[in-house]
Each structure stands twice: as C-alpha cells, then as structure tokens.
C-alpha positions in Angstrom: 2.4 3.3 0.5 -0.6 2.1 -1.2 -0.9 -1.1 -3.5 -3.1 -0.2 -6.5 -3.6 -3.7 -7.8 -3.5 -7.4 -7.1 0.1 -8.6 -6.3 1.1 -12.2 -5.9 3.2 -14.0 -2.9 5.5 -17.2 -3.5 5.1 -18.2 0.4 7.2 -20.9 1.8 4.1 -23.7 3.6 7.9 -24.0 6.0 10.6 -23.9 5.4 12.5 -20.2 3.7 15.5 -20.8 2.0 17.0 -17.0 1.6 18.6 -17.7 -1.5 15.2 -18.9 -3.1 13.8 -15.9 -2.7 17.1 -13.7 -3.5 17.2 -15.4 -6.6 14.6 -15.5 -8.3 13.8 -14.5 -11.3 10.7 -13.0 -11.6 11.5 -12.2 -7.8 9.8 -7.9 -8.3 11.3 -6.9 -4.9 13.0 -8.0 -2.3 12.0 -10.9 0.0 9.3 -9.9 3.0 8.4 -11.8 6.2 4.1 -11.4 6.4 2.3 -11.5 9.8 -1.2 -13.0 8.3 -4.0 -12.0 8.3 -6.4 -15.0 9.8 -8.2 -14.7 6.7 -4.9 -15.5 5.0 -3.7 -18.2 6.9 -3.7 -22.5 5.3 -4.9 -25.1 7.6 -1.9 -26.1 9.2 0.5 -23.3 8.4 1.7 -20.4 10.3 1.5 -17.4 10.3 4.5 -15.7 9.6 5.2 -15.8 6.1 8.2 -15.2 4.1 8.2 -14.6 -0.1 9.0 -12.6 -2.5 6.3 -11.0 -4.7 5.9 -12.3 -8.3 3.9 -10.9 -11.4 0.2 -11.1 -11.2 0.7 -13.6 -14.4 3.2 -16.1 -12.8 2.5 -19.3 -13.6 5.7 -20.8 -13.6 6.3 -24.4 -11.6 6.6 -23.8 -7.9 8.6 -25.4 -5.7 7.4 -28.7 -2.5 6.6 -26.0 0.4 5.6 -23.4 -1.0 2.0 -21.9 -2.2 1.2 -19.3 -3.9 -1.2 -16.3 -2.7 -3.1 -13.5 -3.8 -3.3 -10.0 -1.9 -5.8 -7.5 -2.6 -4.6 -3.7 -2.6 -4.4 -2.1 0.8 -2.9 0.3 2.3 -0.1 0.3 4.0 1.9 2.7 6.6 6.2 2.0 6.7 8.0 3.2 9.8 11.9 3.5 9.8 14.1 3.2 12.6 17.8 5.3 11.8 21.1 2.6 10.9 22.1 0.4 14.0 25.2 -1.6 14.2 23.7 -5.4 13.1 24.6 -7.4 15.6 21.7 -4.9 17.2 19.0 -5.4 15.3 16.4 -6.7 18.2 16.6 -3.9 19.7 16.1 -2.0 16.3 13.1 -4.4 15.8 11.6 -3.3 19.4 12.3 0.5 19.5 10.3 0.3 16.2 7.8 -1.8 17.4 7.9 0.7 20.7 7.2 3.7 18.5 4.6 2.2 16.5 2.5 0.5 18.9 1.9 4.2 20.2 1.8 6.0 16.9 -1.6 7.7 16.5 -2.4 6.9 12.7 -5.7 8.7 12.8 -4.4 12.3 12.8 -3.7 11.6 9.8 -6.5 10.2 9.3 -5.7 6.6 8.9 -6.6 3.9 11.6 -4.9 0.0 12.4 -6.7 -2.4 9.6 -4.6 -5.4 11.0 -7.7 -7.7 9.7 -7.2 -6.5 6.0 -4.1 -6.9 4.9 -0.6 -8.3 5.9 2.3 -6.9 8.2 5.6 -6.9 6.5 8.7 -6.4 7.1 12.3 -6.4 5.6 15.3 -8.2 6.3 17.0 -6.2 9.1 19.9 -4.5 7.5 21.6 -2.1 9.5 22.4 0.6 7.8 19.3 1.4 5.8 17.4 0.8 10.1 15.1 -2.0 10.5 11.8 -1.5 8.3 8.4 -1.7 9.1 4.7 -1.9 7.0 1.8 -2.0 9.0 -2.1 -1.5 6.8 -4.4 1.1 8.0 -7.9 1.6 5.5 -9.2 5.9 6.3 -11.6 6.9 8.7 -14.4 8.6 7.2 
C-alpha cells in the first residue's frame, strides 16, 4: 500500500468513542488504531491513537479532546491473518506480530521504517483476520 498524497486523521487525545468515528460523515475509510512514531506524538498524549481518515480540505469543528494531524505520503507493508474466532483475537494478533518479527522486507527491496510513518491496525474482526500495516522504505 502506498499513500500517494497527504491524509488528515482525526485523533482522540485522551479517549476513543467508536461510534463517533464509525458514524463520522466525512470519513474516507473505517477507523484505525495507530502507533505513532516519536516525531508525531503530541506532548501529553499517547503513542497509540485511533482515528479516521478525513479529506485533506476538512475544516469542520474538531470535537473537544480530539486533534487533527496530517500524515505525509508513505509506503506500507500490510499483513493479514487467517479468519479466527472473535473470542481469540489476542491470539490472532500475537500470531501476526510473530510473523512480522520474522519477516524480512529486504527480499522485496524494502526495509522497515518505524520512524517514518505510523504503524496501524484495522479493528480486529474474526471474519477477515487480523490486519496490520508497517511502514517501509525502498532499499537503495
């Protein structure tokens, strides 16, 4: 996956209410959880945030306790596990994390780039398997 243009995300600073994200009329895709690289973490906030992608020209009111951030274009490797029983979501996440740790992106001409962009996950849903993306850059 490659993000070819800047994207704006609505991120909660302190709490997350799924219905606010899921029902946001300007959202482009479903809510995601992101682990931000250090340079994107706003003082007094968490490395892990949740948000929805919004149009770059979004200029509506931002709810109290939320913030907008713009993310630069990046390349991502996306990993998707097998479908699983929803009660076993932590095991499914652990399996993908183990796979990612053992995976070598160099065989495809990339290297991990954890400080270049957020790592993200889609909401764990058993029917589709766990999905997580990690930032990469091209190896010269």
